[in-house]
C-alpha positions as CSV (number, residue, x, y, z in Angstrom):
1,S,-50.3,-26.3,-142.7
2,F,-52.2,-29.6,-142.3
3,R,-55.4,-30.1,-144.0
4,I,-58.7,-29.9,-142.1
5,V,-61.2,-32.6,-142.7
6,S,-64.6,-31.2,-143.5
7,P,-67.6,-32.4,-141.5
8,I,-69.4,-35.4,-142.9
9,Y,-72.8,-35.1,-141.3
10,Y,-74.5,-31.7,-141.2
11,C,-77.7,-32.9,-139.6
12,I,-76.2,-33.6,-136.2
13,K,-75.8,-31.0,-133.6
14,E,-73.0,-28.6,-133.7
15,Q,-71.2,-30.2,-130.7
16,T,-71.4,-33.6,-132.3
17,T,-70.0,-32.3,-135.6
18,V,-67.1,-30.7,-133.9
19,F,-66.4,-33.8,-131.9
20,F,-66.3,-36.1,-134.9
21,T,-64.2,-33.6,-136.9
22,L,-61.6,-33.3,-134.2
23,T,-61.5,-37.1,-133.6
24,K,-60.9,-37.7,-137.3
25,E,-58.2,-35.1,-137.5
26,I,-56.4,-36.5,-134.5
27,M,-56.6,-40.0,-136.0
28,N,-55.2,-38.8,-139.3
29,Y,-52.6,-36.5,-137.7
30,D,-49.6,-38.9,-137.8
31,R,-50.9,-41.2,-140.5
32,P,-48.3,-41.1,-143.3
33,T,-49.6,-40.5,-146.9
34,Y,-48.9,-43.3,-149.2
35,R,-46.3,-42.5,-151.8
36,P,-44.1,-44.6,-154.0
37,P,-40.7,-45.8,-152.5
38,S,-38.7,-43.3,-154.6
39,E,-40.8,-40.4,-153.4
40,Q,-40.6,-41.4,-149.7
41,L,-36.8,-40.7,-149.7
42,V,-35.6,-37.3,-148.5
43,D,-32.4,-35.4,-149.1
44,L,-30.4,-34.7,-145.9
45,H,-27.4,-32.4,-146.0
46,I,-24.4,-33.7,-143.8
47,Y,-22.1,-31.1,-142.2
48,V,-18.9,-31.8,-140.3
49,V,-18.1,-29.5,-137.4
50,P,-14.4,-28.7,-137.3
51,A,-12.6,-29.7,-134.1
52,Y,-11.2,-26.2,-133.4
53,L,-14.7,-24.8,-133.3
54,W,-15.9,-27.2,-130.6
55,H,-15.5,-25.9,-127.0
56,D,-14.1,-28.7,-124.9
57,R,-14.9,-27.0,-121.6
58,L,-18.4,-26.1,-122.6
59,R,-19.1,-29.4,-124.4
60,S,-21.0,-27.4,-127.1
61,A,-20.5,-24.9,-129.9
62,F,-22.4,-21.7,-130.7
63,N,-24.8,-21.7,-133.6
64,Q,-22.5,-19.2,-135.4
65,V,-20.1,-22.1,-136.2
66,I,-22.7,-23.5,-138.6
67,G,-21.5,-21.0,-141.2
68,E,-18.0,-22.4,-140.9
69,S,-18.9,-26.1,-140.9
70,V,-17.6,-28.3,-143.8
71,S,-20.1,-29.9,-146.2
72,A,-19.7,-33.6,-146.6
73,G,-22.5,-34.0,-149.2
74,F,-26.1,-35.2,-148.9
75,V,-27.7,-38.6,-148.5
76,R,-31.1,-39.9,-149.7
77,V,-32.8,-41.8,-146.9
78,P,-36.4,-42.5,-145.6
79,P,-37.6,-39.9,-143.1
80,D,-38.7,-42.6,-140.5
81,I,-35.3,-44.3,-139.9
82,H,-33.5,-43.8,-136.7
83,L,-30.1,-42.0,-136.3
84,D,-28.2,-45.2,-135.7
85,H,-29.4,-46.6,-139.0
86,L,-28.6,-43.2,-140.6
87,R,-24.9,-43.8,-139.6
88,S,-24.6,-46.8,-141.9
89,E,-26.3,-44.9,-144.8
90,I,-23.8,-42.0,-144.4
91,E,-20.9,-44.5,-144.5
92,K,-22.4,-46.2,-147.5
93,Q,-23.2,-43.1,-149.6
94,L,-20.5,-40.6,-148.6
95,G,-17.6,-42.8,-147.4
96,F,-14.8,-41.5,-145.1
97,E,-13.3,-38.9,-147.4
98,V,-14.7,-36.0,-145.4
99,V,-16.8,-37.7,-142.7
100,P,-14.7,-39.1,-139.8
101,R,-14.8,-42.9,-139.3
102,S,-16.1,-42.5,-135.8
103,F,-18.5,-39.6,-135.2
104,V,-21.4,-38.4,-133.0
105,Y,-24.5,-36.4,-134.1
106,C,-25.0,-32.8,-133.0
107,K,-28.3,-31.0,-132.8
108,S,-29.0,-27.2,-132.5
109,V,-31.0,-26.7,-129.3
110,G,-31.4,-23.1,-128.2
111,R,-28.4,-21.1,-129.1
112,C,-25.8,-23.9,-129.1
113,L,-25.0,-27.2,-130.9
114,T,-25.0,-30.1,-128.4
115,Q,-24.2,-33.8,-128.7
116,V,-26.8,-36.4,-129.3
117,R,-26.4,-39.3,-126.8
118,G,-26.4,-43.0,-127.8
119,H,-29.8,-43.8,-126.4
120,Q,-31.2,-40.7,-128.1
121,E,-29.9,-42.0,-131.5
122,Q,-32.3,-45.0,-131.1
123,E,-35.2,-42.7,-130.3
124,M,-34.7,-39.8,-132.8
125,K,-35.5,-40.1,-136.5
126,V,-34.4,-38.4,-139.6
127,K,-37.7,-36.5,-139.8
128,H,-36.8,-34.6,-136.6
129,F,-34.0,-32.9,-138.6
130,L,-36.4,-32.0,-141.5
131,P,-38.9,-29.1,-141.9
132,P,-41.1,-28.3,-140.1
133,H,-39.1,-29.7,-137.1
134,A,-36.0,-27.9,-138.4
135,Y,-35.3,-24.9,-140.5
136,C,-33.3,-26.8,-143.2
137,P,-32.9,-30.5,-144.0
138,E,-29.4,-30.8,-142.4
139,I,-27.6,-32.6,-139.7
140,F,-24.2,-32.0,-138.1
141,V,-21.6,-34.6,-137.1
142,L,-18.5,-34.3,-134.8
143,D,-15.5,-36.5,-134.5
144,S,-15.8,-38.9,-131.5
145,E,-12.3,-38.2,-130.4
146,V,-13.2,-34.6,-129.9
147,A,-16.3,-35.5,-128.0
148,R,-14.4,-37.8,-125.7
149,R,-11.8,-35.2,-125.1
150,S,-14.5,-32.6,-124.4
151,Q,-16.2,-35.0,-121.9
152,T,-12.9,-35.6,-120.1
153,S,-12.0,-31.9,-119.9
154,S,-15.5,-31.0,-118.6
155,N,-15.4,-33.7,-115.9
156,G,-12.0,-32.4,-114.7
157,S,-13.1,-28.8,-114.5
158,M,-16.7,-29.4,-113.3
159,A,-16.2,-27.7,-109.9
160,S,-14.7,-24.5,-111.4
161,N,-17.3,-24.2,-114.2
162,R,-20.4,-24.8,-112.0
163,S,-21.2,-21.1,-111.7
164,N,-20.8,-20.6,-115.4
165,N,-23.1,-23.6,-116.2
166,T,-25.7,-22.2,-113.8
167,E,-25.6,-18.8,-115.6
168,Q,-25.9,-20.5,-119.0
169,S,-28.8,-22.6,-117.8
170,S,-30.6,-19.6,-116.4
171,S,-30.0,-17.6,-119.6
172,R,-31.3,-20.5,-121.8
173,S,-34.4,-21.0,-119.6
174,G,-35.0,-17.2,-119.7
175,F,-34.8,-17.3,-123.5
176,H,-37.3,-20.1,-123.8
177,K,-39.5,-18.5,-121.3
178,R,-39.6,-15.3,-123.2
179,L,-40.1,-17.2,-126.4
180,N,-43.1,-19.1,-125.0
181,Q,-44.6,-15.9,-123.7
182,T,-44.2,-14.2,-127.0
183,T,-45.5,-17.1,-129.2
184,V,-49.3,-17.2,-129.7
185,Y,-51.0,-20.3,-131.2
186,H,-53.9,-19.8,-133.5
187,G,-55.5,-21.6,-136.4
188,K,-54.8,-24.9,-137.9
189,A,-51.1,-25.0,-138.6
190,P,-49.3,-27.1,-136.0
191,Q,-46.1,-25.2,-136.0
192,V,-44.0,-23.1,-133.7
193,T,-40.9,-21.0,-134.4
194,Q,-37.6,-21.5,-132.7
195,K,-34.2,-20.0,-133.4
196,G,-31.5,-22.5,-134.1
197,G,-28.4,-22.4,-136.3
198,T,-28.5,-19.8,-139.0
199,G,-32.3,-19.8,-139.5
200,V,-35.7,-20.3,-137.8
201,Y,-36.7,-23.8,-136.9
202,I,-40.4,-24.7,-137.1
203,G,-41.8,-27.5,-134.9
204,P,-45.3,-28.9,-134.2
205,Y,-47.6,-27.6,-131.6
206,P,-51.2,-28.6,-130.6
207,M,-54.1,-27.3,-132.5
208,Q,-56.6,-25.3,-130.4
209,S,-59.4,-24.0,-132.7
210,Y,-60.8,-24.6,-136.1
211,P,-62.3,-21.4,-137.5
212,G,-65.5,-21.9,-139.4
213,L,-66.7,-25.1,-137.7
214,N,-68.9,-23.4,-135.1
215,S,-71.2,-21.9,-137.8
216,R,-74.3,-23.9,-138.6
217,P,-74.2,-25.2,-142.2
218,G,-76.8,-24.4,-144.8
219,T,-76.9,-26.3,-148.1
220,A,-74.0,-28.6,-149.0
221,G,-72.8,-26.5,-151.9
222,S,-72.8,-23.1,-150.1
223,Q,-71.2,-24.7,-147.1
224,G,-68.3,-26.1,-149.2
225,Q,-67.7,-22.7,-150.9
226,H,-67.8,-21.0,-147.5
227,D,-65.3,-23.5,-146.0
228,S,-63.0,-23.0,-149.0
229,G,-63.0,-19.3,-148.5
230,L,-62.3,-19.7,-144.8
231,D,-59.5,-22.1,-145.5
232,L,-57.8,-19.6,-147.8
233,D,-58.2,-16.8,-145.3
234,D,-57.0,-19.0,-142.5
235,D,-53.9,-20.0,-144.6
236,E,-53.0,-16.4,-145.3
237,S,-53.6,-15.3,-141.7
238,E,-51.6,-18.4,-140.5
239,R,-48.7,-17.5,-142.8
240,E,-48.8,-13.9,-141.5
241,R,-48.7,-15.1,-137.9
242,L,-45.9,-17.5,-138.6
243,R,-43.9,-14.8,-140.3
244,R,-44.4,-12.5,-137.3
245,L,-43.5,-15.3,-134.9
246,A,-40.4,-16.1,-137.0
247,E,-39.3,-12.4,-136.9
248,E,-40.0,-12.3,-133.2
249,A,-37.9,-15.4,-132.7
250,R,-35.1,-14.0,-134.7
251,R,-35.2,-10.8,-132.7
252,L,-35.1,-12.7,-129.4
253,A,-32.3,-15.0,-130.6
254,E,-30.3,-12.0,-131.7
255,L,-30.9,-10.3,-128.3
256,E,-29.8,-13.5,-126.6
257,R,-26.7,-13.8,-128.8
258,R,-25.8,-10.2,-128.0
259,R,-26.3,-10.8,-124.3
260,A,-24.1,-13.9,-124.4
261,E,-21.4,-12.0,-126.3
262,D,-21.7,-9.2,-123.7
263,E,-21.4,-11.7,-120.9
264,E,-18.4,-13.3,-122.5
265,R,-16.7,-10.0,-123.1
266,R,-17.3,-8.9,-119.5
267,R,-15.9,-12.3,-118.3
268,R,-12.8,-11.8,-120.4
269,E,-12.4,-8.2,-119.1
270,E,-12.8,-9.4,-115.5
271,E,-10.2,-12.1,-116.1
272,E,-7.8,-9.6,-117.7
273,R,-8.3,-7.2,-114.8
274,R,-7.6,-9.9,-112.3
275,R,-4.5,-11.0,-114.2
276,R,-3.2,-7.4,-114.3
277,E,-3.9,-7.0,-110.6
278,E,-2.0,-10.2,-109.8
279,E,0.9,-9.1,-112.0
280,E,0.9,-5.7,-110.3
281,R,0.9,-7.4,-106.9
282,L,3.7,-9.7,-107.8
283,R,5.7,-6.8,-109.3
284,R,5.2,-4.8,-106.1
285,L,6.3,-7.8,-104.0
286,A,9.4,-8.2,-106.2
287,E,10.3,-4.5,-105.9
288,E,9.8,-4.6,-102.1
289,E,12.1,-7.6,-101.9
290,E,14.7,-6.0,-104.1
291,R,14.5,-2.8,-101.9
292,R,15.0,-4.8,-98.7
293,R,17.9,-6.7,-100.3
294,R,19.6,-3.4,-101.3
295,E,19.1,-1.9,-97.8
296,R,20.7,-5.0,-96.3
297,E,23.6,-4.7,-98.8
298,D,24.0,-1.0,-98.0
299,E,23.9,-1.6,-94.3
300,N,26.6,-4.4,-94.6
301,A,28.7,-2.1,-96.8
302,A,28.4,0.8,-94.2
303,N,29.4,-1.6,-91.4
304,S,32.4,-2.9,-93.4
305,L,33.8,0.7,-93.8
306,I,34.7,0.8,-90.1
307,P,38.4,-0.1,-89.8
308,N,39.1,-3.4,-88.2
309,L,41.9,-1.8,-86.2
310,L,39.4,0.5,-84.4
311,I,37.1,-2.4,-83.6
312,E,40.0,-4.4,-82.1
313,E,41.2,-1.4,-80.1
314,A,37.7,-0.8,-78.8
315,T,37.5,-4.4,-77.8
316,M,40.8,-4.3,-76.0
317,I,39.8,-1.1,-74.2
318,H,36.6,-2.7,-73.2
319,D,38.3,-5.8,-71.9
320,Q,41.0,-3.9,-69.9
321,E,40.5,-2.4,-66.5
322,P,39.2,1.1,-66.1
323,E,41.9,3.7,-66.8
324,D,42.4,7.3,-65.8
325,P,39.8,9.6,-67.4
326,Q,42.4,12.0,-68.6
327,E,44.5,9.2,-70.2
328,K,41.3,7.8,-71.8
329,L,40.4,11.2,-73.2
330,R,43.9,11.7,-74.6
331,R,43.9,8.3,-76.2
332,E,40.5,8.9,-77.8
333,R,41.6,12.3,-79.0
334,E,44.7,10.7,-80.7
335,E,42.5,8.0,-82.2
336,L,40.1,10.6,-83.6
337,L,43.0,12.6,-85.0
338,Q,44.4,9.5,-86.7
339,L,41.0,8.7,-88.1
340,L,40.7,12.3,-89.4
341,Q,44.1,12.1,-90.9
342,K,43.3,8.9,-92.7
343,I,40.0,10.3,-94.0
344,R,42.0,13.4,-95.2
345,D,44.5,11.2,-97.0
346,D,41.7,9.3,-98.6
347,R,40.2,12.5,-99.8
348,L,43.5,13.7,-101.2
349,E,43.9,10.4,-103.0
350,I,40.4,10.7,-104.5
351,E,41.1,14.3,-105.6
352,R,44.4,13.2,-107.3
353,R,42.5,10.5,-109.1
354,R,39.9,13.0,-110.1
355,E,42.5,15.5,-111.4
356,D,44.1,12.7,-113.3
357,L,40.8,11.8,-114.9
358,M,40.1,15.4,-115.7
359,R,43.5,15.8,-117.3
360,R,43.0,12.8,-119.4
361,A,39.5,14.0,-120.4
362,K,41.0,17.4,-121.4
363,Q,43.7,15.7,-123.4
364,L,41.1,13.6,-125.3
365,Q,39.0,16.7,-125.8
366,S,42.0,18.7,-127.2
367,R,42.9,15.8,-129.4
368,M,39.4,15.6,-130.8
369,Q,39.4,19.4,-131.3
370,N,42.8,19.2,-133.1
371,L,41.4,16.5,-135.4
372,R,38.3,18.6,-136.1
373,N,40.5,21.7,-136.7
374,Q,42.8,19.7,-139.1
375,A,39.8,18.4,-141.0
376,R,38.3,21.9,-141.2
377,D,41.6,23.4,-142.3
378,M,42.1,20.7,-144.9
379,W,38.6,21.4,-146.4
380,K,39.2,25.2,-146.2
381,K,42.5,24.7,-148.1
382,R,40.8,22.6,-150.7
383,Y,38.0,25.2,-151.0
384,F,40.4,28.1,-151.5
385,E,42.5,26.2,-154.0
386,A,39.3,25.4,-156.0
387,K,38.3,29.0,-155.7
388,K,41.6,30.2,-157.0
389,Q,41.3,27.8,-160.0
390,T,37.8,29.0,-160.6
391,V,38.7,32.6,-161.4
392,P,41.1,31.9,-164.4
393,L,38.6,29.3,-165.6
394,E,35.8,31.8,-165.6
395,E,38.0,34.4,-167.4
396,Q,38.9,31.8,-170.0
397,T,35.2,30.9,-170.4
398,N,34.2,34.5,-170.8
399,K,36.9,35.1,-173.3
400,L,35.9,32.1,-175.4
401,R,32.2,33.2,-175.1
402,E,33.1,36.7,-176.4
403,E,35.1,35.2,-179.3
404,L,32.1,33.0,-180.1
405,E,29.7,36.0,-180.0
406,A,32.0,38.0,-182.3
407,Y,32.3,35.1,-184.7
408,H,28.5,34.7,-184.6
409,K,27.9,38.4,-185.3
410,R,30.4,38.3,-188.3
411,M,28.6,35.2,-189.7
412,V,25.2,36.8,-189.3
413,G,26.5,40.0,-191.0
414,T,27.9,38.0,-193.8
415,M,24.7,36.1,-194.3
416,T,22.7,39.3,-194.2
417,S,24.9,41.0,-196.8
418,R,24.7,38.0,-199.1
419,V,20.9,37.9,-198.8
420,K,20.7,41.6,-199.6
421,E,22.8,41.1,-202.7
422,A,20.9,38.1,-203.8
423,R,17.5,39.8,-203.2
424,N,15.3,40.2,-206.2
425,V,11.6,40.9,-206.9
426,D,10.8,37.3,-207.9
427,A,11.8,35.7,-204.5
428,P,10.6,37.9,-201.6
429,D,9.4,34.9,-199.5
430,A,12.8,33.2,-199.3
431,T,14.4,36.5,-198.0
432,Q,11.7,36.9,-195.4
433,Q,12.1,33.3,-194.2
434,L,15.8,33.7,-193.9
435,N,15.4,36.9,-191.9
436,L,13.0,35.1,-189.5
437,R,15.5,32.3,-189.0
438,I,18.3,34.7,-188.3
439,Q,16.1,36.5,-185.7
440,A,15.1,33.2,-184.1
441,T,18.8,32.2,-183.9
442,R,19.7,35.5,-182.3
443,M,16.8,35.3,-179.8
444,Q,17.8,31.7,-178.8
445,H,21.4,32.8,-178.3
446,E,20.2,35.7,-176.0
447,I,18.0,33.3,-174.1
448,E,21.0,30.9,-173.5
449,E,23.1,33.8,-172.4
450,L,20.4,34.8,-169.8
451,Q,20.1,31.2,-168.6
452,R,23.9,31.0,-168.2
453,R,23.9,34.2,-166.1
454,V,21.1,32.9,-163.9
455,D,23.0,29.7,-163.3
456,D,26.1,31.6,-162.4
457,S,24.1,33.7,-159.9
458,K,22.6,30.6,-158.4
459,M,26.0,29.0,-158.0
460,K,27.4,32.1,-156.3
461,L,24.4,32.3,-154.0
462,T,24.7,28.7,-153.0
463,A,28.4,29.2,-152.3
464,E,27.6,32.2,-150.1
465,V,24.9,30.3,-148.2
466,K,27.3,27.4,-147.6
467,L,30.0,29.8,-146.3
468,R,27.5,31.6,-144.1
469,T,26.3,28.2,-142.6
470,Q,29.8,27.1,-142.0
471,A,30.7,30.4,-140.3
472,E,27.6,30.1,-138.0
473,S,28.5,26.5,-137.1
474,E,32.1,27.5,-136.3
475,L,30.8,30.4,-134.2
476,R,28.5,28.1,-132.2
477,T,31.4,25.6,-131.7
478,M,33.7,28.4,-130.4
479,K,31.0,29.7,-128.0
480,S,30.5,26.2,-126.6
481,E,34.2,25.7,-126.2
482,L,34.5,29.1,-124.5
483,T,31.6,28.2,-122.1
484,Q,33.3,24.8,-121.3
485,R,36.6,26.5,-120.6
486,K,34.9,29.0,-118.3
487,L,33.2,26.2,-116.4
488,N,36.5,24.3,-116.1
489,L,38.3,27.5,-114.9
490,S,35.6,28.1,-112.2
491,V,35.8,24.5,-111.0
492,T,39.6,24.7,-110.8
493,R,39.4,27.9,-108.9
494,S,36.9,26.5,-106.4
495,Q,39.1,23.5,-105.9
496,Q,42.1,25.7,-105.2
497,M,40.2,27.8,-102.8
498,G,39.0,24.6,-101.0
499,Q,42.6,23.3,-100.7
500,N,43.9,26.6,-99.4
501,S,41.1,26.8,-96.8
502,A,41.9,23.2,-95.7
């Protein structure tokens, strides 16, 4: 907050004191404090807005794109220079490595970044982008080619976007109206909060009151102490008010951003709904046109089925003179009989073709069945051959196993007898260890025998399951074949009955 000048003369009336105090404050409000040249320079961060984040149709970009802007570095410049002079400083200090050669300035106003015009560059200064006018010492630049393209695109679609611009203007004015209604100015600090970019921007506002100046002073020393205490209290209360105002501005900006997102989502949903309705309407029109075309084709095909001979004869009959009714009736009867005979011949031809196709289908089916039976018989033959070979192999294995067991028993008996003969009183531990080893070997052999029997049982069970599954599949196949043959037999009988009745 700005400093408050204490009253100089305490003997004048209270109104005169306040008048001179305010006059002096107003005179010193914009007077710059003298500083050395190096201290008068400020650091200004330069950001480049990417072209793909700029909305050509809206000629703006939402404040959320600030987080995705590219940093080009910072420049040290005096705060009182204009933006057109800042351009040369940017080119001198940063070059064209990141900054485009031709660019325009952008400023966050409300909820969007907008372009700074040429005449505005000569009016605005660097200090307008520094605190307390802005939240952070930063400025955004945009490529001039993108700006020109945006202007061309917006001019071409101005008529279609007029309603959208009206809604955006009303939403922005409503946001500023709510912000002005919420913001309350008190105290000395000439600041106001405004949401812009990623933070809260603070700008000047007029002072209204100076607490502590309306009280009548006493002595000079006590008055100075009293003013100091009031200044501290005012500073704390002003900070608290600014903090509350900043929070309120953030909340309002967040609500405005959510409302804008909701409007954009509803607009997209409405466009999607209209697009689907248009696609559905076009699809129905195409289906209707296809249906009409098919009806015309069916009608033409039905008309073409009438024999040309009958048409010619009907024309000749119509052109000739009236005949005897009996003769005419007889001729019509003969024509109907001929037409009926022709239709009957056509039906017989179609039935012959159908029987031919059915015979070919049966031949193919029988051929496929023969191939399946041959494959099944081949696998059965292989299975039984392998099963025949399994029996002698199992017998030979059992015989060899019995011989091995007998040999093992003889060897164990021999070792036991030798141990008993060599047993003495001095070495009881060796005999006991040998007995334990023999018992362990015997138990291991028995375990292996049990494992072998379990494996044999599993193998037999697997073979039985496979045989059962194969038998069930063959049974289902035979049932389906039987059902198919019954159906074919019933169809054949119905055809024969129809021919006999005809």
